[in-house]
C-alpha positions as CSV (number, residue, x, y, z in Angstrom):
1,M,-0.1,-0.1,0.2
2,K,2.8,2.5,1.2
3,N,4.5,1.7,-1.7
4,N,1.7,2.4,-4.4
5,R,1.6,5.9,-2.6
6,K,5.4,6.2,-3.1
7,S,4.7,5.4,-6.6
8,K,1.7,7.6,-7.4
9,I,3.7,10.1,-5.0
10,F,7.1,9.9,-8.0
11,I,4.6,9.7,-10.7
12,A,2.9,12.9,-9.8
13,L,6.3,14.7,-8.8
14,L,7.5,13.6,-12.4
15,L,4.5,15.1,-14.0
16,V,5.1,18.0,-12.4
17,L,8.5,18.5,-13.6
18,T,8.1,17.6,-16.8
19,M,5.3,20.5,-16.7
20,L,7.4,22.9,-15.3
21,A,10.4,21.8,-17.9
22,A,7.8,21.8,-20.9
23,G,6.8,25.3,-19.7
24,F,10.4,26.6,-18.9
25,A,10.9,25.6,-22.5
26,A,8.3,27.4,-24.1
27,V,9.4,30.3,-22.4
28,Y,12.8,30.1,-23.4
29,A,12.0,29.6,-26.9
30,E,9.6,32.3,-27.2
31,T,12.6,34.5,-25.2
32,Q,15.2,33.0,-27.9
33,E,12.4,34.1,-30.5
34,E,12.2,37.6,-29.4
35,I,15.9,37.6,-28.7
36,D,16.9,36.7,-32.6
37,A,14.2,39.1,-33.9
38,A,15.8,42.0,-32.0
39,H,18.8,40.9,-33.2
40,E,18.2,40.3,-36.8
41,A,16.2,43.9,-36.7
42,A,19.5,45.2,-35.2
43,D,21.5,43.6,-37.9
44,Q,18.6,45.2,-40.8
45,A,19.5,48.9,-39.4
46,K,23.2,48.4,-39.4
47,A,22.9,46.8,-42.9
48,A,20.6,50.4,-43.6
49,T,23.2,52.3,-42.3
50,E,26.0,50.6,-44.2
51,A,23.4,51.2,-47.6
52,K,22.9,54.3,-46.8
53,K,26.4,55.1,-46.6
54,K,27.5,53.7,-49.1
55,E,25.5,56.0,-51.2
56,A,26.4,59.1,-49.1
57,K,29.7,58.1,-50.2
58,E,28.8,57.6,-54.3
59,A,27.1,60.9,-54.1
60,A,30.3,62.5,-52.5
61,K,32.2,61.3,-55.1
62,K,30.0,62.9,-57.8
63,A,30.1,65.8,-55.7
64,A,34.0,66.2,-55.7
65,A,33.4,65.3,-59.6
66,A,31.5,68.1,-60.1
67,V,33.6,70.4,-57.8
68,E,36.3,69.2,-60.7
69,N,34.1,70.6,-63.4
70,L,33.4,73.7,-62.0
71,E,36.7,74.2,-60.9
72,A,37.7,73.6,-64.8
73,A,35.0,76.1,-66.0
74,E,36.1,78.8,-63.5
75,A,40.0,78.3,-64.8
76,E,39.2,78.3,-68.3
77,L,36.7,81.4,-68.2
78,I,39.6,83.1,-66.4
79,A,41.9,82.0,-69.4
80,L,39.2,83.9,-72.0
81,Q,37.8,86.6,-69.6
82,G,42.4,87.9,-70.0
83,Q,42.5,86.3,-73.6
84,I,39.5,88.9,-74.0
85,E,41.5,91.8,-72.3
86,S,45.0,90.6,-74.4
87,T,42.9,91.1,-77.2
88,K,41.6,94.7,-76.5
89,G,45.1,95.9,-75.7
90,Q,46.1,94.6,-79.0
91,I,42.7,96.6,-80.7
92,S,43.8,99.5,-79.0
93,A,47.5,99.5,-79.9
94,K,46.7,98.9,-83.5
95,M,44.2,101.9,-83.3
96,A,47.1,103.7,-81.8
97,E,49.1,102.5,-84.4
98,I,46.4,103.1,-87.6
99,A,45.9,106.6,-85.9
100,V,50.2,107.8,-86.0
101,T,49.6,106.2,-90.2
102,Q,47.1,108.2,-90.3
103,D,49.0,111.1,-89.3
104,K,51.7,110.4,-91.8
105,M,49.8,109.8,-93.9
106,E,47.9,113.6,-94.0
107,K,51.6,115.2,-94.3
108,K,52.6,113.0,-96.6
109,Q,49.9,114.8,-98.8
110,I,50.6,117.9,-97.3
111,E,54.1,117.3,-99.0
112,I,52.9,116.2,-102.5
113,E,50.7,118.7,-102.6
114,D,53.1,121.9,-101.6
115,Q,55.4,119.5,-104.1
116,N,53.4,119.5,-106.1
117,T,52.5,123.2,-106.5
118,A,56.1,124.4,-106.3
119,L,56.6,122.5,-109.8
120,N,53.1,123.1,-111.8
121,N,54.6,127.1,-110.6
122,R,58.2,125.9,-112.3
123,L,56.6,124.8,-115.3
124,T,53.4,126.9,-116.1
125,A,57.0,129.8,-115.6
126,M,58.6,128.3,-117.9
127,Y,55.2,128.2,-120.3
128,K,54.7,131.9,-120.0
129,T,58.4,132.6,-120.8
130,G,58.6,130.7,-123.7
131,T,62.1,129.9,-125.2
132,A,62.8,133.2,-123.6
133,G,63.9,131.9,-120.6
134,F,66.4,129.8,-122.4
135,V,67.4,132.9,-124.2
136,D,68.2,134.1,-121.6
137,V,70.6,131.0,-120.5
138,I,72.4,131.3,-123.6
139,L,72.9,135.3,-123.6
140,N,74.1,135.3,-119.9
141,S,76.3,132.1,-120.9
142,E,80.1,133.8,-121.4
143,N,80.9,130.5,-123.7
144,V,80.0,127.1,-124.9
145,E,80.3,125.4,-121.6
146,D,78.9,127.8,-119.4
147,L,75.7,127.6,-121.6
148,L,75.9,123.6,-121.9
149,T,75.8,123.6,-118.0
150,N,73.0,126.1,-117.6
151,V,70.8,124.3,-119.6
152,G,71.9,121.0,-117.8
153,M,71.1,123.0,-114.3
154,V,67.5,123.8,-115.4
155,N,66.8,120.4,-116.8
156,K,68.1,118.4,-113.3
157,I,66.0,121.4,-111.5
158,L,63.2,120.1,-113.4
159,E,64.0,116.3,-113.3
160,S,64.4,116.4,-109.5
161,D,61.3,117.8,-108.7
162,Q,59.7,115.4,-110.9
163,N,61.7,113.0,-108.7
164,L,61.0,114.3,-105.5
165,L,57.3,114.4,-106.0
166,K,57.1,110.4,-107.0
167,K,59.1,109.7,-104.2
168,L,56.3,111.2,-102.3
169,Q,53.4,110.1,-103.8
170,K,55.4,106.5,-103.0
171,D,55.5,106.9,-99.8
172,Y,52.0,108.0,-99.6
173,K,51.3,104.3,-101.1
174,E,53.3,102.8,-98.9
175,L,51.3,104.2,-96.1
176,K,47.8,103.8,-97.2
177,K,49.0,100.1,-97.9
178,I,49.9,99.9,-94.6
179,K,47.4,101.5,-92.8
180,K,45.1,99.2,-94.7
181,E,47.5,96.2,-93.2
182,L,46.7,97.6,-90.3
183,E,42.9,98.2,-90.6
184,E,42.4,94.3,-91.3
185,Q,44.3,93.2,-88.3
186,K,42.3,95.4,-86.3
187,A,39.0,93.9,-87.5
188,A,40.4,90.7,-87.3
189,L,41.0,91.0,-83.6
190,E,37.5,92.6,-83.1
191,N,36.7,89.8,-84.4
192,Y,38.4,87.7,-82.5
193,E,37.4,89.3,-79.5
194,I,33.6,88.9,-80.1
195,S,33.9,85.1,-81.1
196,L,36.0,84.8,-77.3
197,E,33.3,87.0,-75.8
198,G,31.0,84.0,-77.3
199,Q,33.2,81.2,-75.5
200,E,32.9,82.8,-72.3
201,T,29.6,83.8,-72.0
202,E,29.2,79.8,-73.2
203,T,31.7,78.9,-70.4
204,T,29.8,81.6,-68.2
205,E,26.4,79.5,-68.4
206,I,27.9,76.1,-68.0
207,K,30.1,77.4,-65.2
208,A,26.4,78.0,-63.4
209,R,25.4,74.4,-64.9
210,F,28.0,73.1,-63.4
211,Q,27.8,75.2,-59.4
212,E,24.0,74.3,-59.5
213,E,24.6,70.4,-60.1
214,A,27.4,71.0,-57.2
215,D,24.8,72.4,-54.6
216,R,22.6,70.2,-55.7
217,L,25.1,67.1,-55.2
218,K,26.5,68.5,-52.2
219,A,22.9,68.8,-50.4
220,M,22.4,65.4,-51.3
221,E,25.5,64.5,-49.8
222,D,24.7,66.2,-46.7
223,Q,21.2,64.6,-46.7
224,L,22.5,61.5,-47.2
225,E,25.2,61.6,-44.7
226,A,22.7,63.0,-41.8
227,E,19.9,60.0,-43.1
228,A,23.2,58.1,-42.4
229,E,23.9,59.4,-38.9
230,I,20.0,58.6,-37.8
231,L,20.3,55.1,-39.2
232,A,23.7,54.7,-37.1
233,A,21.8,55.7,-34.3
234,E,19.0,53.7,-34.5
235,A,21.3,50.7,-35.1
236,A,23.3,51.3,-32.3
237,E,20.2,51.5,-30.0
238,K,18.8,48.2,-31.7
239,Q,22.0,46.8,-30.9
240,A,22.3,47.7,-27.7
241,A,18.4,46.7,-27.2
242,A,19.3,43.0,-28.1
243,E,22.1,43.3,-26.1
244,K,20.3,44.3,-23.0
245,M,17.4,41.8,-23.6
246,I,20.1,38.9,-24.3
247,L,21.8,39.9,-20.4
248,D,18.5,40.3,-18.6
249,E,18.0,36.6,-19.9
250,G,21.7,35.6,-18.8
251,L,23.9,36.3,-16.2
252,Q,24.7,40.6,-15.2
253,V,27.8,41.6,-15.6
254,D,30.1,44.2,-14.2
255,V,33.4,44.8,-15.4
256,A,35.6,46.9,-13.8
257,P,38.3,48.5,-15.6
258,G,41.3,46.7,-15.5
259,E,39.6,43.4,-15.7
260,W,39.9,42.7,-19.4
261,A,42.1,40.6,-21.1
262,W,43.9,41.0,-24.3
263,P,42.0,38.9,-27.0
264,T,45.2,37.0,-28.4
265,Q,48.4,35.6,-26.5
266,G,51.9,35.3,-27.6
267,N,53.2,38.2,-29.5
268,W,51.6,40.0,-31.4
269,K,51.7,43.6,-33.1
270,I,49.3,46.1,-34.5
271,T,48.3,45.8,-38.6
272,S,45.9,48.5,-38.5
273,N,45.5,51.2,-35.9
274,Y,42.1,52.8,-34.3
275,G,40.9,55.9,-36.8
276,W,41.8,57.3,-40.2
277,R,43.3,55.1,-43.1
278,I,43.5,54.0,-46.6
279,C,41.6,51.0,-47.5
280,P,42.4,48.4,-49.9
281,F,38.2,47.8,-50.4
282,H,36.4,51.1,-49.4
283,G,39.4,53.9,-49.9
284,K,39.3,56.3,-47.2
285,E,37.3,55.1,-44.1
286,F,37.3,55.5,-40.5
287,H,39.1,52.6,-39.0
288,N,36.4,51.2,-36.0
289,G,39.0,49.0,-34.4
290,V,42.3,47.5,-34.5
291,D,44.0,44.4,-37.1
292,I,46.0,41.8,-35.0
293,V,48.6,39.7,-36.4
294,L,51.0,37.2,-34.6
295,S,54.5,37.1,-34.9
296,S,53.8,33.5,-35.7
297,G,50.6,31.4,-36.9
298,T,48.1,34.0,-37.3
299,Y,46.1,31.6,-38.9
300,G,43.9,29.5,-37.1
301,S,45.1,30.5,-33.3
302,P,42.4,31.0,-30.7
303,V,40.5,33.9,-30.1
304,Y,40.0,35.3,-26.3
305,A,37.2,36.7,-25.1
306,I,38.2,39.7,-23.2
307,A,35.5,39.7,-20.2
308,D,33.1,37.9,-18.8
309,G,29.7,38.0,-21.3
310,M,26.9,36.7,-23.4
311,V,27.4,35.6,-26.9
312,T,25.3,37.7,-29.1
313,R,26.6,36.5,-32.6
314,A,28.4,33.9,-33.8
315,S,27.9,33.9,-37.3
316,W,28.5,35.7,-41.1
317,Y,28.4,39.4,-40.7
318,G,28.8,41.2,-43.5
319,S,32.8,42.3,-44.4
320,Y,33.5,41.2,-40.9
321,G,32.7,37.3,-42.0
322,N,32.6,35.3,-39.3
323,C,32.2,37.2,-36.6
324,V,31.9,36.8,-32.8
325,Q,30.1,39.3,-30.5
326,V,29.8,39.3,-26.9
327,A,27.8,41.7,-24.8
328,H,30.1,42.5,-21.2
329,G,27.4,44.6,-19.5
330,N,27.8,48.5,-18.7
331,G,26.5,49.3,-22.3
332,Y,30.6,47.3,-23.0
333,S,30.4,44.8,-26.0
334,S,33.2,43.6,-27.6
335,L,33.4,42.2,-31.7
336,Y,35.9,39.8,-33.3
337,G,35.8,39.5,-36.9
338,H,37.9,37.7,-40.1
339,L,37.3,34.5,-37.8
340,K,38.3,30.9,-39.3
341,G,35.6,29.6,-37.2
342,F,33.8,29.3,-34.1
343,N,34.1,27.7,-30.4
344,C,30.7,29.5,-29.4
345,K,27.1,30.0,-30.3
346,S,24.8,33.0,-29.7
347,G,22.9,33.1,-25.9
348,Q,26.1,31.7,-24.6
349,F,27.6,32.7,-21.5
350,V,31.6,32.6,-21.9
351,T,33.3,33.8,-18.9
352,K,37.2,35.9,-19.7
353,G,39.8,34.1,-21.9
354,T,37.1,31.2,-23.0
355,V,38.8,30.7,-26.7
356,I,35.5,31.7,-28.3
357,G,36.7,31.4,-32.4
358,Y,40.3,30.8,-34.5
359,I,42.0,33.8,-36.6
360,G,41.5,33.2,-39.6
361,S,40.7,35.7,-43.1
362,T,37.0,35.4,-44.3
363,G,34.9,38.6,-45.6
364,N,36.8,41.9,-47.0
365,S,40.6,40.4,-45.4
366,T,43.9,40.7,-47.1
367,G,45.4,37.9,-45.1
368,P,45.1,36.0,-42.1
369,H,44.6,38.3,-38.6
370,L,41.5,39.0,-36.2
371,H,40.3,42.4,-36.6
372,F,39.0,43.8,-32.6
373,T,36.3,46.2,-32.4
374,V,35.1,47.7,-28.5
375,F,31.7,49.2,-28.7
376,N,30.7,51.4,-25.6
377,N,26.7,51.9,-25.1
378,G,26.6,51.2,-29.3
379,S,29.5,53.3,-29.9
380,H,32.8,51.9,-31.0
381,I,36.0,53.4,-29.0
382,N,39.7,52.4,-29.3
383,P,40.2,49.3,-27.9
384,F,43.3,50.6,-26.3
385,S,41.5,52.9,-23.8
386,L,40.2,49.9,-21.9
387,Y,43.8,48.3,-21.2
C-alpha cells in the first residue's frame, strides 16, 4: 500500500517536473525568438546604415567630380577673360598705330600737294616765258661750256622736282598700304574678341550649370550623411536593446576597469590602428578597431573573450566575415572579425579567457588577422582605452 502511494507521489512529482520543464522550454523558446528578432532588427538597421553610407559616399564622389568640373570651367573662364583683355589691348595698340599712320599720310599728302604746286608753278612760269627763259640762259652764258652747264642745271631742277614728287607719291601709297593692313588686323582682332566673348558667355553658362549641379549633389551628400547618422544611431539603439535582452535573460556582468584580457596570446603586433586609414576595399575610411597579427602561427590561433559576457553573435557578418560579438554589461561589448571558425554560439555565456573562435581571413581581408573592436553604449571606441 505504502509502495503504491510512493509510486503515485513519484509519478505526480515527475508530471509536475515535466510540466515545469515544458513550460520553461516554451518560455525559453519564446524568449529566444524575441532575442533573435531583436538581433535581426539590429542587423537590418546596421545593413541599412551601411547602404546609406555607401550611397552617401557615391554622392560625395559625384559631388567631388562636379566641383572639379566647376573648377575647370572657372579656370577656362579666367583664361578667356585674360585673352579678351589681351585682345582688347592689341586692338587699342592697332588703333594707335592706325592713328599714327593716318597722321603720317596726312602730312605726306600735304608735302605732295606743296611739291606739286611748286612744280606746277615752275612749269607754268617756263611755259609763259616760252623760249625766253632759254634765251636768257644763252645770253647770260659766257662761253659754250658755261651754256651747256646752265641748260643742264635747268633740266636737273625740273628732273629733281619730278623725282621728289614721285617719291612722295610712293611714300603715300606705302603708308596707305600699311594703314589698310593695320585696319585688316584690327578687324581680325575685333572678330576674335567677339568669338572670345561668345565663348565667355557659353563658359559662364556652363559654369552656372556645374555650380548648380555641385550644389545639388553637395546637398544630397549632406542629406544622405545626415540620414546615415540617424540610421547609425537607430542601429546602435537596436544593437544595445538586443544585447540588453540577452543579458536580461542571462547573467548580468559587471566588469571593472583593468579587468579586461587581451583577445590573443603570444607575441602580437598591430597592422592597422583605430582611426582614419586608406582601406584596400573602401578607400579612405574610419577603422573602428585594430587589426592584430601574431609573430608566428596567426592563422588558426585561438581568440579569447576579453571579459565575461553573453555571446550576441556567432555568424557571418558582412565585411567582417565570420564574426563573434560578446555583450559584457555596463554598455560594453566586443567584436572579433575575419575568424576561421567559431567555438561558441549565440546566447552562450562565456567567461574571460574563453576560446570563442580562431583567427582567419574571411570577409574583406587581405590576409590572416584578427579585427578587434570595442563598443560602449553602441558607439565604437579605441580598444586600447580599456587597457
